[in-house]
C-alpha positions, 0 to 999 in steps of 0.5 A: 624695395625702393631707394631710401628703405631701411633694410632689416637683416634676414637671419638663418642660423646653423643652416649647415649643422656646423654652427654657421650663422648667416645674415643677409641684407638686400637688395640694397639700393642707393640711399638704403640703410641697414639695421644692425644685428647683435650677436655676441655668440658669433666669431670668425666673420666674413662679408660677401657682396653681390649684385650691380655696383653702379655709380662708384658704389661701395659697401663697408661693414661697421661695428659697435660695442656701445649700442644697446638697441638697433637704433643707437650706438657709435659705429666704426669701420671694420677691417680686414686681417691686414688692417685695411678698412673693408670697402668692397667695390666689386663682387667678392668676400672679405674677412672681418677682423673685429668681433663687435657686439653689433654690426651692419653693412653700409652702402655708399656712393650708389646710383639709380642702378645700384642693387646689392645684396650683402651676406655676413657669415659667422661661426657660432662660438662653442658654448661649454 
């Protein structure tokens, strides 16, 4: 892609036959935005970011409970289990505490060399 694209999450449900749900955005370049995904049936979320962090690039994860489509709603930063806002500045994985109706990664402060892929993995809740 080119900078300032809108990234759509690529969804891979239950790829391991143990109720995992994988959503991937990327590669994200400086200026890109990500469309949120809505999944009320997923819990126990983690976010992984890989690629080239350049120009003080930071990836956060935001969530909304009042969105009704992938283009509206109020989004707020999500936290790790220690109540820290998730702000990933090097390749790694963070656990996401809040379960929100919608979620999306947000790339900030990247430059022309930034190229990151964000993968959110969640466990599907059991239905009874």
